[in-house]
C-alpha positions in Angstrom: -19.9 42.0 -9.7 -19.7 40.4 -6.5 -23.0 38.7 -6.4 -22.7 37.6 -10.0 -19.2 36.5 -9.7 -19.8 34.4 -6.7 -22.9 33.0 -7.9 -21.2 31.8 -11.0 -18.3 30.3 -9.0 -20.8 28.7 -6.7 -22.9 27.1 -9.7 -19.5 25.9 -11.4 -18.3 24.1 -8.1 -21.4 22.6 -7.5 -21.9 21.2 -11.0 -18.4 19.7 -10.8 -18.5 18.7 -7.5 -15.3 20.4 -6.3 -14.7 23.1 -3.7 -15.0 26.8 -4.5 -11.5 27.2 -3.3 -10.2 24.7 -6.0 -12.2 26.6 -8.9 -10.7 30.0 -7.8 -7.2 28.4 -8.0 -7.9 27.0 -11.5 -9.5 30.3 -12.5 -6.3 32.2 -11.5 -4.0 29.7 -13.2 -6.1 30.1 -16.4 -5.9 33.9 -16.3 -2.1 33.8 -16.2 -2.2 31.4 -18.9 -4.4 33.5 -21.0 -2.3 36.6 -20.4 0.9 34.8 -21.4 -0.7 33.4 -24.5 -2.5 36.6 -25.7 0.1 39.3 -24.9 3.2 37.2 -25.6 4.6 37.9 -22.2 8.3 36.8 -21.3 7.7 37.0 -17.6 7.7 33.9 -15.2 6.7 35.3 -12.0 3.1 36.2 -12.7 0.1 35.8 -10.4 -3.6 36.5 -10.9 -5.6 38.1 -8.4 -9.5 38.1 -8.1 -11.5 40.8 -6.1 -15.2 40.2 -6.6 -15.7 43.4 -4.5 -13.9 45.6 -7.1 -15.6 47.2 -10.0 -15.8 44.9 -13.1 -12.8 46.6 -14.7 -10.5 45.9 -11.8 -11.9 42.7 -10.6 -9.2 40.7 -12.3 -5.6 41.7 -12.1 -2.3 40.1 -13.5 0.5 40.9 -11.0 4.3 40.7 -11.9 7.1 40.3 -9.4 10.6 41.5 -10.6 14.0 42.2 -9.1 15.3 45.8 -9.8 18.8 45.6 -11.0 21.2 48.0 -13.0 21.6 45.6 -15.8 19.6 42.3 -16.5 21.6 39.2 -16.8 21.2 35.5 -17.5 22.1 34.7 -14.0 19.5 33.9 -11.3 19.4 36.1 -8.2 17.1 35.3 -5.4 15.4 32.7 -7.3 14.4 35.1 -10.1 15.3 34.4 -13.6 16.4 37.2 -16.2 12.8 37.6 -17.3 11.8 38.7 -13.8 14.4 41.7 -13.8 13.7 45.1 -14.6 16.0 48.2 -14.7 15.5 51.0 -12.3 14.4 53.3 -15.0 11.4 50.8 -15.8 10.5 50.4 -12.3 10.3 54.1 -11.8 7.9 54.3 -14.7 5.4 52.1 -13.0 2.3 54.2 -12.0 2.0 54.6 -8.3 -1.6 53.2 -8.3 -0.3 50.1 -10.1 2.3 49.4 -7.4 1.1 46.6 -4.9 4.3 45.9 -3.0 7.9 47.1 -2.7 9.7 50.4 -3.8 11.4 51.3 -7.1 15.0 50.9 -5.7 18.0 49.1 -6.7 18.2 45.5 -5.2 14.5 45.6 -4.2 11.7 43.3 -5.3 8.7 44.8 -6.6 5.3 43.6 -7.2 3.1 45.6 -9.5 -0.2 45.4 -11.7 0.4 44.9 -15.6 -3.0 44.2 -16.7 -3.8 45.5 -20.1 -7.0 47.6 -20.4 -8.5 45.0 -22.8 -7.7 41.9 -20.9 -11.0 40.9 -19.5 -12.6 40.7 -23.0 -9.5 39.1 -24.8 -8.8 36.4 -22.5 -12.3 35.3 -21.4 -12.6 32.7 -24.1 -9.0 31.4 -23.5 -9.6 31.4 -19.8 -12.9 29.4 -19.9 -11.3 26.5 -21.7 -8.3 26.2 -19.3 -10.6 26.7 -16.3 -12.7 23.7 -17.6 -9.9 21.6 -18.1 -8.6 22.0 -14.8 -12.0 21.4 -13.5 -12.2 18.1 -15.4 -8.8 17.3 -14.1 -9.8 18.1 -10.5 -13.0 16.1 -10.9 -11.0 13.0 -12.2 -8.7 13.3 -9.1 -11.5 13.4 -6.8 -13.2 10.4 -8.3 -9.8 8.5 -8.3 -9.3 9.5 -4.5 -12.7 8.4 -3.7 -12.5 4.8 -5.3 -9.0 4.5 -4.1 -10.2 4.8 -0.7 -13.2 2.2 -1.5 -10.8 -0.4 -3.2 -11.4 -4.0 -1.8 -14.9 -3.0 -1.1 -18.4 -3.9 -2.4 -20.3 -1.2 -4.1 -23.7 -0.9 -6.2 -23.6 -0.4 -9.6 -25.7 -0.1 -13.0 -24.8 -1.8 -16.1 -24.8 0.8 -18.9 -23.6 -1.5 -21.9 -21.8 -4.7 -22.9 -18.8 -4.1 -25.1 -17.0 -7.2 -26.6 -17.8 -9.1 -23.5 -16.9 -6.4 -20.8 -19.6 -4.8 -19.1 -19.4 -1.2 -18.7 -21.0 0.0 -15.1 -22.0 3.4 -13.7 -20.7 3.8 -10.1 -22.3 7.2 -9.2 -20.4 9.9 -11.0 -17.4 7.2 -12.0 -17.5 4.7 -14.8 -16.2 1.1 -14.1 -15.3 -2.0 -16.3 -15.8 -5.6 -15.7 -13.7 -7.8 -17.8 -15.0 -11.2 -18.9 -12.3 -12.7 -16.6 -13.9 -11.0 -13.5 -17.6 -12.1 -14.4 -19.4 -15.3 -13.2 -19.7 -17.7 -15.9 -23.1 -18.7 -14.9 -24.5 -15.1 -14.6 -25.9 -13.2 -17.4 -25.6 -9.3 -17.5 -27.8 -6.8 -19.6 -28.1 -2.9 -19.6 -29.9 -1.5 -16.8 -29.0 -4.3 -14.2 -28.5 -3.1 -10.8 -25.6 -5.5 -9.1 -23.3 -5.3 -6.4 -19.6 -5.6 -7.4 -16.2 -5.8 -5.6 -13.6 -2.9 -6.5 -10.5 -5.1 -7.6 -8.2 -2.3 -9.1 -8.2 1.6 -9.1 -5.6 3.1 -11.6 -4.9 6.7 -12.3 -4.4 7.0 -16.0 -4.0 10.1 -18.3 -7.6 9.5 -19.2 -9.1 9.5 -15.7 -9.4 6.8 -13.2 -9.8 3.3 -14.5 -11.9 1.3 -12.1 -11.9 -2.6 -12.5 -14.6 -4.3 -10.7 -15.5 -8.2 -10.3 -18.1 -10.4 -9.3 -15.8 -13.6 -9.4 -13.2 -12.5 -7.1 -12.6 -14.7 -4.0 -12.3 -11.4 -1.7 -16.0 -10.6 -2.6 -16.9 -13.6 -0.8 -15.1 -12.3 2.2 -16.8 -8.9 2.2 -20.3 -10.6 1.9 -19.4 -12.9 5.0 -18.4 -9.5 7.0 -21.6 -7.9 5.9 -23.8 -10.9 6.8 -22.0 -12.2 9.9 -21.6 -9.7 12.8 -19.1 -12.1 14.5 -16.7 -11.8 11.3 -17.1 -8.3 11.2 -16.4 -7.5 15.0 -13.5 -10.0 14.9 -14.7 -12.8 17.0 -14.6 -15.1 14.1 -11.9 -15.0 11.7 -11.9 -16.1 7.9 -8.7 -18.1 7.6 -8.7 -19.1 3.9 -11.1 -18.9 1.0 -11.3 -21.0 -2.1 -13.7 -20.3 -4.9 -14.8 -21.4 -8.4 -17.3 -18.5 -9.1 -20.7 -19.5 -9.9 -20.1 -23.1 -8.8 -18.7 -23.8 -5.4 -16.7 -22.0 -2.8 -15.1 -23.2 0.5 -14.5 -21.0 3.4 -12.1 -22.1 6.5 -13.0 -20.1 9.9 -11.6 -19.9 13.3 -13.3 -18.7 16.5 -11.1 -16.0 18.3 -13.3 -16.1 21.4 -14.4 -19.1 23.5 -17.7 -20.5 23.4 -18.3 -19.2 19.8 -19.2 -21.9 17.0 -17.4 -20.4 14.0 -19.2 -22.6 11.4 -22.7 -22.0 13.1 -22.2 -18.4 13.3 -21.7 -18.1 9.6 -24.4 -20.6 8.7 -26.9 -18.5 11.0 -30.3 -19.8 12.6 -31.8 -22.1 10.1 -29.0 -21.3 7.5 -30.4 -17.5 7.1 -27.1 -15.9 7.1 -25.3 -18.2 4.6 -28.5 -18.3 2.5 -28.4 -14.5 1.9 -24.9 -14.9 0.7 -26.0 -17.8 -1.7 -28.8 -15.6 -2.9 -26.5 -12.8 -3.8 -24.3 -15.3 -5.7 -27.2 -16.6 -7.5 -27.1 -20.0 -6.1 -23.3 -20.6 -5.7 -22.7 -23.5 -3.2 -20.8 -22.5 -0.2 -19.1 -24.8 2.3 -18.0 -23.4 5.6 -15.5 -25.5 7.5 -13.5 -25.1 10.6 -9.7 -24.2 10.3 -7.4 -26.2 12.4 -3.7 -25.8 12.9 -3.2 -29.7 12.7 -3.0 -30.4 8.8 -4.7 -33.7 9.1 -7.8 -32.5 10.9 -7.8 -29.2 8.7 -7.6 -31.3 5.5 -10.3 -33.6 6.8 -12.6 -30.5 7.5 -11.8 -29.0 4.0 -13.3 -32.2 2.4 -16.7 -31.6 3.9 -19.3 -32.7 3.5 -17.6 -35.8 2.8 -16.7 -38.2 5.8 -13.0 -39.1 6.4 -11.7 -42.1 8.2 -8.2 -41.1 8.6 -5.6 -38.7 7.1 -1.8 -39.2 6.9 0.6 -36.2 6.0 3.7 -36.0 4.5 5.5 -32.6 5.5 8.3 -33.0 3.0 5.9 -33.3 0.0 3.1 -31.4 1.5 0.9 -34.3 0.6 -2.0 -35.6 2.3 -3.4 -39.0 1.8 -6.9 -39.2 2.7 -8.9 -42.4 3.3 -12.7 -42.3 3.0 -15.5 -45.1 3.0 -16.3 -46.5 -0.3 -19.6 -44.8 -0.6 -18.0 -41.4 0.2 -15.4 -41.5 -2.4 -17.4 -39.6 -5.2 -18.5 -37.3 -2.7 -15.1 -36.5 -1.5 -13.7 -36.2 -4.9 -16.8 -34.2 -6.2 -18.1 -33.6 -9.6 -15.1 -33.5 -12.0 -12.9 -33.3 -9.1 -14.3 -30.0 -7.7 -14.5 -30.6 -4.1 -10.9 -32.3 -4.0 -9.7 -29.3 -5.9 -11.3 -26.6 -3.6 -10.0 -28.4 -0.6 -6.4 -28.4 -2.1 -6.6 -24.7 -2.7 -8.1 -23.9 0.6 -5.5 -25.9 2.6 -2.4 -25.4 0.3 -1.7 -29.2 0.5 -1.6 -31.8 -2.3 -4.6 -34.2 -1.6 -4.6 -38.0 -2.4 -7.9 -39.4 -1.9 -8.4 -43.3 -1.5 -11.3 -45.4 -0.6 -10.9 -48.0 2.3 -11.1 -50.9 0.0 -8.5 -49.4 -2.3 -6.1 -48.7 0.6 -6.6 -52.2 1.8 -5.8 -53.7 -1.5 -2.9 -51.3 -1.6 -1.6 -52.6 1.7 -2.0 -56.0 0.5 -0.2 -55.4 -2.5 2.7 -53.7 -0.5 2.7 -56.8 1.9 2.8 -59.2 -0.9 5.7 -57.3 -2.8 7.7 -57.3 0.6 7.1 -61.1 0.8 8.3 -61.7 -2.5 11.3 -59.7 -2.2 12.1 -61.9 0.9 11.1 -65.1 -0.5 14.6 -66.1 -2.1 16.7 -65.5 1.2 14.0 -67.3 3.3 13.9 -70.3 0.6 17.7 -70.6 0.6 17.8 -70.7 4.6 14.7 -73.3 4.5 16.5 -75.8 2.2 19.6 -75.8 4.2 18.3 -76.1 7.5 15.9 -79.2 6.9 18.9 -81.2 5.2 20.8 -80.7 8.4 18.0 -82.0 10.4 17.6 -85.1 8.2 21.3 -85.7 8.3 21.4 -85.8 12.1 18.3 -88.1 12.1 
């Protein structure tokens, strides 16, 4: 019995990936449930005992703990309900070989064996179903705990299928979903494809853990930089902000935490090797790495890279930055469909108004002309009176 029983427990725990102790606890709970179901027991304080060393007919026992009273009542005593109370006569009828703990005396608590002769055979199928259910619950909980710890990390997965635009991935012994909103618009996914994804959400539901992964999340870019750039991983360079339009372009603002380190150069790497690895992982997504600066004007100018900036004036009240660029740099600063300016605004948190030098000069000229126009009536009136006085004196 010992070897067969332990071998079965070992196999079950190995298949489900749960500890033997958890299997035994699930089995004990299943045996109590099976006893109550098959023998219509009103007792509450029951426990199962498993002894692999005992003969097969004594290896599994159901034990009951009851309080010995003169007359059972509905009130609770010592935490035991009416169903866990027995009279002294009932206690004295318990065979000595079935008494586990206590003595049949009034006021005492007694633990005794109530296992029916046919319990092993009758309860086997019921116990099996309960055990499997508890093991499934334990397995789901272990998967949830595992991925709850891996939230915000990058993991490897294999696409199993595509359902209504949602990609279903296998992550080891767990299944994850990648909704259309978390997919990169320029990427195409197919069953059997191996991809790296960012674990965005891990939720515990009644159907098991629900894992949501992403390829479009901006924090996936952060994790890729941490993997490719040692200076970021060890804290010598800090990522201050990320703005991303997945599949098209991203901007990353970095700051050196140690003197003598070029934050942008560290991220780009020798001959662009580091940044190229990240670009390859994101299937050609363009990435601009810029230096963060506590001066809003300089930060905004850096964020508009690769465009050159002549000057920046900021309005703290409206959080607006007016940027002047050379005429030939205007389209580069704005970007295709406004993408460069839009990402720079997301990165800095400032509203950015871009003007060319020519447009700025024209605006200044118009403002000067408007001021002169407003001042003309008063000047004209003064100019008319003064000459007449001069002529009169002459």
